[in-house]
PAZAPA-4460 file (N, C-alpha, C; in steps of 0.05 Angstrom, whole numbers, plus 32768, in hexadecimal, padded with zeros to 4 digits):
% residues 292
    n_x    n_y    n_z   ca_x   ca_y   ca_z    c_x    c_y    c_z   seq   type   mol
   7FD2   7F19   82D5   7FC8   7F2B   82C1   7FDF   7F33   82AE     1      M     A
   7FDB   7F31   8294   7FEF   7F39   8281   7FED   7F57   827E     2      G     A
   8002   7F62   8271   8003   7F7F   826C   7FED   7F87   8258     3      R     A
   7FDF   7F9D   825E   7FC9   7FA5   824D   7FD3   7FAF   8232     4      A     A
   7FC4   7FA8   821D   7FC9   7FB2   8202   7FB0   7FBF   81F7     5      T     A
   7FB4   7FD0   81E3   7F9E   7FDB   81D4   7FA5   7FDC   81B7     6      R     A
   7F91   7FDD   81A6   7F95   7FDF   8189   7F99   7FFD   8182     7      V     A
   7FB1   8003   8178   7FB7   801E   816F   7FAA   8024   8154     8      L     A
   7FAE   8011   8142   7FA2   8014   8127   7F9E   7FF8   811B     9      T     A
   7F8B   7FF6   8109   7F86   7FDD   80FB   7F83   7FE4   80DD    10      D     A
   7F78   7FD1   80CE   7F74   7FD6   80B1   7F8D   7FD6   80A1    11      G     A
   7FA2   7FC8   80AA   7FBA   7FC6   809A   7FBC   7FA8   8091    12      I     A
   7FCB   7FA4   807B   7FCE   7F89   8071   7FE2   7F7A   8082    13      Y     A
   7FFB   7F82   8080   8011   7F74   808F   8027   7F89   8095    14      F     A
   8029   7F91   80AE   803C   7FA5   80B6   8057   7F99   80BD    15      G     A
   806C   7FA8   80B6   8088   7FA0   80BD   8099   7FB8   80C0    16      E     A
   80B1   7FB4   80CB   80C5   7FC9   80CD   80BD   7FE1   80DD    17      G     A
   80AF   7FDE   80F3   80A6   7FF6   8102   80BE   8006   810D    18      P     A
   80BC   8020   810B   80D1   8032   8114   80C4   804B   8120    19      R     A
   80CB   8053   8139   80C1   806B   8145   80D2   8082   813B    20      W     A
   80C6   8096   812E   80D5   80AC   8121   80C4   80C5   8121    21      H     A
   80CE   80DA   812C   80C1   80F4   812B   80A4   80F3   8136    22      D     A
   80A0   80E5   814C   8086   80E5   8159   8072   80D3   814D    23      G     A
   807A   80C1   813B   8067   80AE   812F   8075   8093   812B    24      R     A
   8065   807E   812B   806F   8064   8124   806C   8060   8106    25      L     A
   8083   805D   80F8   8084   8058   80DC   8086   803A   80D8    26      W     A
   8079   802F   80C3   807A   8012   80BE   8073   800D   80A0    27      F     A
   807B   7FF6   8097   8074   7FED   807C   805B   7FDC   807D    28      S     A
   8049   7FE1   806A   8032   7FD0   8066   8036   7FC1   804C    29      D     A
   803F   7FA8   804E   8048   7F99   8036   8035   7F9B   801E    30      F     A
   801C   7F93   8022   800B   7F8F   800B   7FFB   7FA8   8003    31      Y     A
   7FFE   7FBD   8012   7FF6   7FD8   8009   800C   7FE5   7FF9    32      A     A
   8024   7FD8   7FF9   803C   7FE3   7FEB   8041   8000   7FF6    33      H     A
   803E   8003   8010   803F   801E   801B   804E   801F   8035    34      A     A
   805B   8035   803A   8066   803C   8054   8052   804E   8062    35      V     A
   804A   8047   807A   8036   8056   8088   8040   805F   80A3    36      K     A
   8031   8070   80B0   8039   8078   80CB   801F   807D   80DB    37      S     A
   8023   807B   80F6   800C   807F   8108   8017   808C   8121    38      V     A
   8007   809F   812C   800E   80AC   8145   8002   809D   815C    39      S     A
   800A   80A5   8174   7FFF   8098   818C   7FE1   809D   818F    40      L     A
   7FD6   80B0   8180   7FB9   80B5   8180   7FAB   80A3   816D    41      A     A
   7FBA   8094   815C   7FAE   8081   814A   7FA8   808B   812F    42      G     A
   7FB1   80A3   8127   7FAB   80AD   810C   7FBF   80A0   80F9    43      D     A
   7FB4   808F   80E8   7FC4   8080   80D4   7FC6   8090   80BA    44      L     A
   7FDE   8091   80AF   7FE0   809E   8095   7FF4   808F   8083    45      R     A
   7FF0   8090   8069   8003   8085   8056   8017   809B   8050    46      T     A
   8031   8095   8055   8046   80A8   8050   804E   80A8   8032    47      E     A
   8051   8090   8027   8057   808E   800A   8054   8071   8002    48      F     A
   8053   806C   7FE8   8051   8051   7FDD   8069   804B   7FCB    49      E     A
   806F   8031   7FC8   8084   8029   7FB5   8078   8013   7FA4    50      I     A
   8086   800C   7F8E   807C   7FF7   7F7C   8086   7FDC   7F83    51      D     A
   8086   7FD5   7F9D   808E   7FBC   7FA7   8084   7FBA   7FC4    52      D     A
   8089   7FA3   7FD1   8084   7FA1   7FEE   809B   7FAE   7FFD    53      R     A
   8095   7FC3   800D   80AA   7FCE   801E   80AE   7FBD   8037    54      P     A
   80C6   7FBE   8043   80CA   7FB0   805C   80DA   7FC1   806F    55      S     A
   80F3   7FBB   8075   8103   7FCA   8088   8105   7FE7   8082    56      G     A
   8105   7FF8   8097   8107   8015   8095   811D   8020   80A7    57      L     A
   8127   8037   809F   813B   8044   80B0   8142   805F   80A4    58      G     A
   8151   806F   80B3   8158   808A   80AA   8176   808E   80AB    59      W     A
   8180   809D   8097   819C   80A4   8095   81A0   80BF   80A3    60      M     A
   81B9   80C6   80A9   81BE   80DF   80B8   81B3   80F8   80AA    61      P     A
   81B1   80F9   8090   81A7   8110   8082   8189   8112   8082    62      D     A
   817B   80FF   808F   815E   80FF   8090   8151   80EF   807A    63      G     A
   8160   80E6   8067   8154   80D5   8052   814D   80BA   805E    64      S     A
   813A   80AC   8052   812F   8094   805D   8136   807C   804B    65      M     A
   813F   8067   8057   8144   804E   8048   812D   803B   804C    66      L     A
   8125   802E   8036   810F   801B   8035   8117   8003   8026    67      V     A
   8113   7FEB   8032   8118   7FD2   8024   8102   7FCD   8010    68      V     A
   8109   7FC7   7FF7   80F7   7FBF   7FE2   80FA   7FA1   7FE0    69      S     A
   80E6   7F92   7FEA   80EA   7F75   7FF0   80F0   7F64   7FD7    70      M     A
   80DD   7F64   7FC5   80E0   7F50   7FAF   80F4   7F59   7F9A    71      T     A
   80F9   7F74   7F98   810E   7F7D   7F86   812A   7F7B   7F92    72      K     A
   812B   7F75   7FAC   8144   7F71   7FBA   8156   7F8A   7FB7    73      R     A
   8149   7FA0   7FBF   8156   7FBA   7FBF   8151   7FC9   7FD9    74      Q     A
   8162   7FDD   7FDD   815D   7FF1   7FF2   8158   800C   7FE4    75      V     A
   8141   8018   7FE9   813A   8031   7FDD   8142   8048   7FF0    76      L     A
   8147   805F   7FE5   814C   8077   7FF6   8139   808D   7FEF    77      R     A
   812A   8096   8003   8117   80AC   7FFF   8123   80C5   800B    78      R     A
   8129   80D8   7FF9   8136   80F0   8002   8122   8102   8011    79      M     A
   812D   8115   8020   811B   8127   8030   8106   8135   801F    80      P     A
   810C   8139   8005   80F8   8146   7FF4   80E3   8132   7FE8    81      D     A
   80E5   8118   7FF0   80D2   8105   7FE8   80DA   80F4   7FCF    82      G     A
   80EF   80FB   7FC2   80F8   80EC   7FAA   8103   80D1   7FB3    83      K     A
   80FC   80BC   7FA5   8105   80A1   7FAC   8115   8095   7F95    84      I     A
   812C   8089   7F9C   813D   807C   7F89   814A   8063   7F95    85      G     A
   8157   8053   7F85   8164   803B   7F8E   817E   8043   7F9C    86      V     A
   8181   803B   7FB5   8199   803F   7FC4   81AD   8028   7FC2    87      H     A
   81A3   8010   7FC2   81B4   7FF8   7FC1   81A5   7FE1   7FB3    88      A     A
   81B4   7FD1   7FA4   81AA   7FB9   7F98   81B6   7FA1   7FA7    89      D     A
   81A4   7F90   7FB2   81AD   7F79   7FC2   81A9   7F5F   7FB4    90      L     A
   81A4   7F60   7F99   819D   7F47   7F8B   81B5   7F34   7F8A    91      S     A
   81CD   7F3E   7F8D   81E4   7F2C   7F8D   81E9   7F1F   7FA9    92      H     A
   81DA   7F28   7FBD   81DE   7F1E   7FD8   81C5   7F0E   7FE1    93      I     A
   81AE   7F1A   7FDD   8195   7F0E   7FE7   818C   7EF8   7FD4    94      A     A
   8185   7EE1   7FDF   817C   7ECA   7FCF   815E   7EC7   7FCF    95      T     A
   814F   7ED8   7FDD   8132   7EDB   7FDA   812B   7EF7   7FE4    96      F     A
   8112   7EFB   7FEB   8109   7F16   7FF3   811A   7F22   8009    97      H     A
   8120   7F3C   8007   812D   7F4A   801D   8118   7F51   8032    98      C     A
   8121   7F55   804B   810D   7F5B   8060   8116   7F71   8073    99      N     A
   811E   7F6B   808A   8122   7F7F   809F   813D   7F8D   809C   100      D     A
   813F   7FA4   80A9   8157   7FB4   80A6   815B   7FC6   80BF   101      M     A
   8174   7FCB   80C6   817B   7FE0   80DA   8190   7FF2   80CE   102      V     A
   818D   800C   80D3   81A0   8020   80C8   81B1   802A   80DF   103      V     A
   81CB   802A   80DB   81DD   8033   80F1   81E0   8051   80F1   104      D     A
   81EF   805B   8104   81F1   8078   8108   81FE   8086   80F0   105      A     A
   820E   8078   80E1   821C   8083   80CA   820B   8081   80B0   106      A     A
   81F5   8073   80B1   81E5   806F   809A   81E9   8055   808B   107      G     A
   81FA   8044   8097   81FD   8029   808C   81E5   8018   8095   108      G     A
   81DF   8003   8085   81C7   7FF3   808A   81CD   7FD6   8089   109      A     A
   81C2   7FC7   809C   81C3   7FA9   809B   81A7   7F9F   8092   110      Y     A
   81A7   7F8F   807D   818E   7F86   8071   818D   7F68   806F   111      V     A
   8178   7F5C   8079   8174   7F3F   8078   8165   7F37   805F   112      G     A
   8164   7F1D   805A   8152   7F12   8045   814A   7EF6   804D   113      N     A
   8135   7EEC   8040   8129   7ED2   8047   813D   7EBB   8042   114      F     A
   814C   7EBD   802C   815E   7EA7   8024   8151   7E93   8011   115      G     A
   8136   7E91   8013   8127   7E7D   8002   810A   7E84   8004   116      F     A
   80FA   7E76   7FF4   80DD   7E7B   7FF3   80D0   7E6E   800B   117      D     A
   80CD   7E7D   8021   80C4   7E72   803A   80A7   7E67   8038   118      L     A
   8095   7E77   802C   8079   7E6E   802A   8077   7E53   801B   119      D     A
   8086   7E51   8005   8084   7E39   7FF4   808F   7E21   8004   120      A     A
   80A4   7E25   8012   80B0   7E0E   8021   809E   7E06   8039   121      E     A
   8091   7E19   8046   807F   7E13   805C   8067   7E03   8050   122      I     A
   805D   7E0C   803A   8046   7DFF   802D   804D   7DE2   8025   123      A     A
   8066   7DDE   801C   806F   7DC4   8013   8076   7DB1   802A   124      A     A
   8083   7DBC   803F   808F   7DAB   8053   8084   7DAF   806F   125      R     A
   8078   7DC6   8075   806F   7DCC   808F   8084   7DDB   80A0   126      G     A
   807A   7DE9   80B4   808C   7DFA   80C4   80A2   7DEA   80D2   127      V     A
   809C   7DD4   80E0   80B2   7DC5   80EE   80C8   7DBD   80DB   128      P     A
   80C2   7DB4   80C3   80D6   7DAB   80B0   80E7   7DC2   80A7   129      S     A
   80DB   7DD9   80A2   80EA   7DF0   8099   80FC   7DFB   80AF   130      V     A
   80F2   7DFB   80C8   8103   7E03   80DE   811B   7DF1   80E1   131      L     A
   8118   7DD7   80DC   812D   7DC4   80E0   8142   7DC5   80CA   132      A     A
   8139   7DCC   80B2   814B   7DCB   809A   8142   7DE0   8086   133      D     A
   8154   7DF3   8081   814D   7E09   806F   8166   7E15   8063   134      H     A
   8164   7E21   804B   817B   7E2F   8040   8183   7E47   8051   135      P     A
   819C   7E4D   8052   81A6   7E64   8061   81A7   7E7D   8050   136      R     A
   81A8   7E94   805E   81A7   7EAE   8050   81C0   7EBE   8058   137      A     A
   81C5   7ED3   8048   81DB   7EE5   804E   81D0   7F00   8057   138      R     A
   81DC   7F0B   806C   81D5   7F26   8075   81E5   7F3A   8065   139      L     A
   81D8   7F4F   805B   81E6   7F63   804B   81EC   7F7C   805C   140      A     A
   8202   7F89   8055   8209   7FA3   8060   820A   7FB7   8048   141      Y     A
   81FB   7FCC   804B   81FA   7FE1   8037   8208   7FFA   8042   142      V     A
   821F   8001   8037   822E   8019   8040   821D   8032   803A   143      A     A
   8224   8048   8048   8215   8061   8043   8214   806A   8026   144      P     A
   8229   8062   8016   8229   806A   7FFA   8219   8056   7FE8   145      D     A
   820D   8042   7FF5   81FC   802F   7FE5   820A   8016   7FDC   146      G     A
   8224   8014   7FE1   8232   7FFB   7FDA   822B   7FE5   7FED   147      Q     A
   8224   7FCE   7FE2   821A   7FB7   7FF2   822E   7FA0   7FF2   148      A     A
   8230   7F93   8009   8242   7F7B   800B   8236   7F68   801F   149      R     A
   8240   7F50   8020   8237   7F3C   8034   8244   7F43   804F   150      I     A
   8232   7F44   8063   823B   7F4A   807E   823E   7F30   808F   151      A     A
   822D   7F1D   8089   822E   7F03   8097   8220   7EEE   8086   152      A     A
   8229   7ED5   8088   821E   7EBF   8078   8212   7EAA   808B   153      E     A
   8206   7E96   807F   81FC   7E7F   808D   81E8   7E86   80A3   154      D     A
   81D5   7E97   809C   81C1   7EA1   80AF   81A6   7E94   80AA   155      M     A
   8198   7E8D   80C0   817E   7E81   80BE   8168   7E96   80BE   156      S     A
   8164   7EA3   80A7   814F   7EB7   80A3   8155   7ECF   80B6   157      F     A
   816A   7EDF   80AF   8170   7EF6   80C0   815A   7F0B   80C0   158      P     A
   8153   7F15   80D7   813B   7F25   80DB   813F   7F38   80F2   159      N     A
   812F   7F4E   80F2   812D   7F5F   8109   8147   7F69   8116   160      G     A
   8159   7F76   8107   8173   7F7E   8113   8170   7F97   8124   161      P     A
   8180   7F99   813A   8182   7FB1   814A   81A0   7FB6   8151   162      V     A
   81A6   7FCF   8157   81C1   7FD6   815E   81C1   7FE2   817A   163      I     A
   81D3   7FD9   818B   81D4   7FE2   81A7   81DC   8000   81A8   164      T     A
   81D5   800D   81BF   81DA   802A   81C1   81F7   8033   81BC   165      P     A
   820A   8022   81C3   8226   802A   81BF   822F   8026   81A2   166      D     A
   821E   801B   8191   8225   8017   8175   8238   8001   8170   167      G     A
   823C   7FEF   8184   8251   7FDB   8182   8246   7FBE   817D   168      K     A
   822C   7FBA   8181   8221   7F9F   817F   8208   7F9F   816E   169      T     A
   8207   7F8D   815B   81EF   7F87   814B   81E2   7F6E   8155   170      L     A
   81C8   7F70   815C   81B9   7F58   8164   81A3   7F55   8150   171      I     A
   819F   7F3C   8147   8189   7F37   8134   817D   7F1C   8139   172      L     A
   8165   7F18   8130   8158   7EFE   8132   815F   7EEC   811B   173      G     A
   8165   7ED3   8120   8166   7EBF   810B   814C   7EAF   810F   174      E     A
   8138   7EB7   80FF   811D   7EAD   8104   811C   7E8F   8103   175      T     A
   8127   7E83   80EF   8125   7E66   80EC   8139   7E57   80FD   176      L     A
   814C   7E65   810A   815E   7E59   811D   8154   7E5B   8139   177      G     A
   813F   7E6A   813E   8134   7E6F   8159   8149   7E79   816C   178      A     A
   8159   7E8C   8162   816D   7E99   8173   816F   7EB7   816C   179      I     A
   8179   7EC6   8180   8183   7EE1   817C   81A1   7EDF   817A   180      L     A
   81AC   7EEB   8165   81C9   7EE9   8160   81D5   7F05   8162   181      T     A
   81ED   7F07   816E   81FA   7F20   8171   8215   7F20   8162   182      A     A
   821D   7F37   8159   8237   7F3C   814C   8244   7F55   8158   183      F     A
   825E   7F55   815A   826D   7F6E   815E   826D   7F7E   8144   184      D     A
   8269   7F98   8146   8269   7FA9   812F   8284   7FB8   812D   185      M     A
   8291   7FB5   8117   82AB   7FC3   8113   82A8   7FDA   80FF   186      G     A
   82BF   7FE5   80F7   82BF   7FFB   80E4   82B2   7FF2   80C9   187      P     A
   82A5   8005   80BC   829A   8001   80A2   8286   7FEA   80A0   188      N     A
   8278   7FE5   80B6   8263   7FD1   80B6   826C   7FB4   80B9   189      G     A
   8286   7FB0   80BE   828F   7F94   80C1   8284   7F87   80DB   190      D     A
   827D   7F6E   80D9   8273   7F5F   80F0   8286   7F48   80F7   191      L     A
   8288   7F43   8112   829A   7F2E   811C   828E   7F23   8135   192      S     A
   829B   7F0E   8140   8294   7F02   8159   8277   7EFA   815A   193      N     A
   826E   7EEB   8147   8252   7EE2   8146   824D   7ECF   815D   194      R     A
   8236   7ED3   816A   8230   7EC3   8182   8211   7EC2   8186   195      R     A
   8208   7EAE   8194   81EC   7EAD   819C   81E7   7EC0   81B3   196      V     A
   81D6   7ED4   81AF   81CF   7EE7   81C4   81BA   7EDA   81D6   197      W     A
   81A7   7ECC   81CA   8193   7EBE   81DA   8185   7EAA   81C8   198      A     A
   8180   7E91   81D3   816E   7E7F   81C5   8151   7E88   81CB   199      P     A
   813F   7E83   81B8   8123   7E8B   81BC   810F   7E74   81BB   200      T     A
   8119   7E5C   81B6   8107   7E45   81B4   80F4   7E43   81CD   201      T     A
   80DA   7E3E   81CA   80CC   7E35   81B1   80C3   7E4C   819F   202      P     A
   80CA   7E64   81A6   80C2   7E7B   8196   80D7   7E7E   817F   203      R     A
   80CF   7E8D   816B   80E2   7E95   8156   80E1   7EB4   8154   204      V     A
   80F7   7EC1   8150   80F8   7EDE   8150   80F2   7EEA   8134   205      P     A
   80DF   7EFC   8133   80DB   7F0C   811B   80E7   7F28   8121   206      D     A
   80D7   7F3D   8122   80E2   7F57   8129   80E9   7F58   8147   207      G     A
   80FD   7F68   814D   8105   7F6B   8169   810B   7F89   816F   208      I     A
   810C   7F90   8188   8115   7FAA   8190   8123   7FA8   81AB   209      C     A
   8134   7FBB   81B1   8146   7FBB   81C8   813D   7FD0   81DD   210      L     A
   813E   7FC8   81F7   8137   7FDC   820B   8150   7FE4   821B   211      D     A
   814C   7FF8   822D   8163   8004   823B   816F   7FF2   8250   212      A     A
   8162   7FDC   8257   816F   7FC9   8269   817E   7FB3   825A   213      D     A
   817F   7FB6   823F   818E   7FA3   822F   817E   7F8A   8228   214      G     A
   8164   7F89   822E   8153   7F73   8226   8148   7F79   820A   215      A     A
   813E   7F63   81FE   8133   7F65   81E2   8116   7F5C   81E2   216      V     A
   8105   7F6D   81D7   80EA   7F64   81D2   80E9   7F55   81B7   217      W     A
   80DC   7F3E   81B6   80DC   7F2D   819F   80BF   7F28   8196   218      V     A
   80BA   7F2E   817D   80A0   7F27   8171   80A1   7F0A   8168   219      A     A
   808D   7EFB   8170   808D   7EDE   816A   8078   7ED9   8154   220      N     A
   8081   7ED3   813B   806E   7ED1   8125   805F   7EB6   8125   221      P     A
   8066   7EA4   8136   8057   7E8A   8137   8045   7E87   814F   222      I     A
   8041   7E9E   815E   8030   7E9E   8175   8026   7EBA   817A   223      A     A
   8010   7EBE   8188   8005   7ED9   818E   8013   7EE5   81A6   224      P     A
   802C   7EED   81A3   803B   7EF7   81BA   8053   7F08   81B2   225      E     A
   8059   7F1B   81C3   8072   7F2A   81C2   8080   7F26   81DC   226      C     A
   8099   7F1E   81DB   80A7   7F14   81F3   80C1   7F24   81F8   227      V     A
   80C5   7F2A   8212   80DE   7F38   821A   80F2   7F24   8224   228      R     A
   8109   7F24   8217   811E   7F0F   821D   8138   7F1C   8225   229      I     A
   8145   7F11   8239   815F   7F1A   8242   8175   7F0C   8232   230      A     A
   818D   7F18   8232   81A3   7F0A   8226   81A7   7EEF   8234   231      E     A
   81AA   7EDA   8224   81AB   7EBF   8230   8192   7EB0   822C   232      G     A
   817B   7EBE   8229   8162   7EB0   8223   814C   7EB1   8237   233      G     A
   8151   7EBC   824F   813B   7EBD   8263   8124   7ECE   8259   234      E     A
   810C   7EC3   825B   80F4   7ED2   8254   80EB   7EE3   826B   235      V     A
   80EB   7EFD   8267   80E5   7F10   827D   80C7   7F18   827D   236      L     A
   80BA   7F18   8266   809E   7F1F   8265   8093   7F16   824A   237      E     A
   8079   7F0F   824B   806A   7F07   8233   8051   7F17   8231   238      T     A
   804C   7F23   821A   8033   7F32   8215   8022   7F23   8200   239      I     A
   8009   7F1E   8207   7FF6   7F11   81F4   7FEE   7F25   81E0   240      D     A
   7FF3   7F1F   81C6   7FEC   7F31   81B0   7FD3   7F29   81A0   241      T     A
   7FC7   7F13   81A7   7FAE   7F0B   819A   7FB1   7EFF   817E   242      G     A
   7FC4   7F09   816F   7FCB   7EFE   8154   7FE9   7EFA   8154   243      Q     A
   7FF4   7EEB   8141   8011   7EE8   813E   801E   7F04   813C   244      P     A
   8035   7F07   8149   8042   7F21   814B   805B   7F20   8139   245      C     A
   805D   7F34   8127   8072   7F33   8113   8087   7F49   8117   246      F     A
   8082   7F5D   8126   8096   7F72   812B   808F   7F81   8144   247      A     A
   80A2   7F8E   8150   809D   7F9F   8167   80B1   7FB6   8168   248      C     A
   80AA   7FCB   8176   80BB   7FE2   8178   80B3   7FF2   8191   249      M     A
   80C7   7FFC   819F   80C3   800E   81B5   80C4   802B   81AB   250      L     A
   80B2   803C   81B5   80B2   8058   81AD   80A0   8068   81C0   251      G     A
   8094   807C   81B5   8085   808F   81C5   8098   80A4   81D1   252      G     A
   808D   80B8   81DE   809D   80CE   81E8   80B2   80C5   81FC   253      D     A
   80AB   80B1   820D   80BD   80A8   8221   80CA   808D   821A   254      D     A
   80C5   8083   8202   80D1   806A   81F9   80C5   8052   8206   255      G     A
   80AE   8055   8215   80A3   803E   8223   8089   8033   8216   256      K     A
   8083   803C   81FE   806C   8031   81F0   8077   801A   81DE   257      T     A
   806D   8002   81E3   8074   7FEB   81D2   805F   7FE7   81BD   258      L     A
   8068   7FEA   81A4   8056   7FE6   818D   805A   7FC9   8183   259      F     A
   8044   7FBB   817F   8045   7F9F   8176   8035   7F9C   815D   260      M     A
   8041   7F92   8148   8035   7F90   812E   802B   7F73   812A   261      V     A
   8011   7F70   8126   8005   7F55   8125   7FF4   7F52   810B   262      V     A
   7FEF   7F39   8104   7FDD   7F33   80EE   7FD5   7F15   80F0   263      A     A
   7FC1   7F0D   80E1   7FB9   7EF1   80E2   7FCD   7EDE   80D7   264      D     A
   7FDC   7EE6   80C2   7FEE   7ED4   80B5   8004   7EE4   80A6   265      S     A
   801B   7ED7   80A3   8030   7EE3   8092   8031   7ED7   8077   266      S     A
   8021   7EC3   8071   8020   7EB7   8057   8018   7ECC   8042   267      D     A
   8027   7ECE   802D   8023   7EE5   801B   8008   7EE6   800E   268      H     A
   7FFC   7ECF   8009   7FE1   7ECE   7FFD   7FCC   7ED7   8011   269      V     A
   7FCD   7ECB   8029   7FBA   7ED2   803E   7FBD   7EEE   8047   270      A     A
   7FD6   7EF8   804B   7FDA   7F13   8055   7FD1   7F28   8041   271      A     A
   7FD4   7F22   8028   7FCC   7F36   8013   7FAE   7F37   800F   272      A     A
   7FA0   7F22   8018   7F83   7F1F   8012   7F71   7F30   8024   273      A     A
   7F7A   7F34   803D   7F69   7F42   8050   7F7A   7F53   8063   274      R     A
   7F6F   7F6A   806B   7F7D   7F7C   807C   7F79   7F74   809A   275      Q     A
   7F87   7F5F   80A2   7F84   7F55   80BD   7F9A   7F61   80D0   276      T     A
   7FAC   7F71   80C5   7FC2   7F7C   80D5   7FB9   7F92   80E8   277      G     A
   7FC6   7F93   80FF   7FC1   7FA7   8113   7FDC   7FAF   8120   278      K     A
   7FDC   7FC6   812D   7FF2   7FCD   813E   7FE6   7FD1   815A   279      I     A
   7FF1   7FC1   816D   7FEA   7FC3   8189   7FFE   7FD3   8198   280      L     A
   7FF6   7FDF   81AE   8009   7FED   81C0   8005   7FE5   81DD   281      V     A
   801B   7FE5   81EB   801B   7FE1   8208   8030   7FF4   8214   282      A     A
   802B   7FFC   822D   803F   800D   823B   8050   7FFA   824C   283      T     A
   806A   7FFC   8248   807D   7FEA   8256   808E   7FFB   8269   284      V     A
   809E   7FED   8279   80AD   7FFA   828F   80C8   8005   8286   285      D     A
   80D5   7FF8   8273   80F0   7FFF   826B   80EF   800C   824F   286      I     A
   80FB   8023   824C   80FA   8030   8232   810C   8024   821D   287      P     A
   810A   802E   8205   8119   8025   81EE   8136   802C   81F1   288      R     A
   8147   801F   81E0   8163   8025   81DF   816E   801D   81C4   289      A     A
   8184   8029   81BC   8192   8020   81A4   8184   8029   818B   290      G     A
   818E   8020   8174   8183   8026   815A   8171   800E   8152   291      R     A
   8157   8014   814D   8144   7FFE   8147   814B   7FF0   812C   292      P     A
***
């Protein structure tokens, strides 16, 4: 018997960037151009809208919220009073849409990007060809003052970053490399000692989250599953999600609610056409850890 899941909410286009914050799961709904939230009771609400597809989310120490603006290749900052402005411009770093993000304890942010037009390349060549050969992307670091620079290069679609509880290690998915990659975190956002944290083949990692035992839950966008993986690559548990899984997050009062964001497709035409997105929940044994 697999672990039981239930639908927390549906009626979303394509959810990403889930973050447990102040008793609710916050997430981006790409094609609604909205940041939404939902409680464990399932009450869904739109928190605010932007004039682009939002993606990665996070909070700075002063309570302001950072939001990735995908196609404009920017990070927006929403102040506690609700005013939204441009925090950082990543157009000199990102070579296609920006995507996932993690915000460190000081308010610095690591932001990934596609590197190239993924949907067009898949349509032209197919998934196996794209996995085997694709342009690389650069991971951006945005300092708390909004200054952006390259944090890492030669990445295969950097995605789903997390920071360990001690603030010393960044782990992220390289989706098209089918690996989880780790870096040591130094002063001012510097990264070093790049290494493979775990291979994920035949799965590819989209969103990820870290638990208190040091394992990582991985959303697999090419199969209907969310998978718990140990450092080195051992698969510890697999949850059937019914639809491809694009992001996951641990939260709830005790940190043991696993939220899994699913939809029929990530293709931008298909995903924008119908609200097939859902958020599933399951109760797991090991609580959350680190900065999502």
